[in-house]
C-alpha angles and dihedrals in degrees: 000000000000113000114208120192106221107233086342094298114147107168101025139311112321112175091192092061103032113123090355109150091222091052091046088055092048090053092051091048088054091054102259131126115228134224108213134186111233132191127185120201106207093192094060101020089233125138125212137190118219138113103223099015141359108286112151124037116225133176135221088252091055091053093046092054090059100031095123093056104040131095102193116211104198104214095205143012094263090061093044092049092048093054094042091052094059128071100241147137097238121133103220140155144169128218141157115180098340121139088218137010129182119234122221089259094053102260121140109235099209130195123225116282094022128117115274133201137184092283094045127117108202115214100215105156091187095048094231101132104061092132092074119102107238140122096262151337127236110206145154085226104053089136092070090048098054 
């Protein structure tokens, strides 16, 4: 089962480390994939990581170097449109309050308590539902699931 560190959290929510490029690299080195929050500024062409606001600048090169391990949560339509307009290998998605959303690679991003299948990634921030058969789990507690 694929373990995905939610915003690069491993042992619980940590606002100081969420979406931090150094923490993301640490997660990847430990063998996890990482769900990141990405924002694209079409006026400047800059990209930023950050859940509620832009915090950490990143480049296309930075993303490309980690493409196999990132699950990119586009935080707005501008970011989603920018990724969709380019031929790329990124695995990205946008959602708001949906039970399910489909990623660009055909995975079903699934919220807690909803039906899962073999291509589902269950968002279970507490890491309590590891007994479900699905492709992966996105959690703040992937360290306890490994």
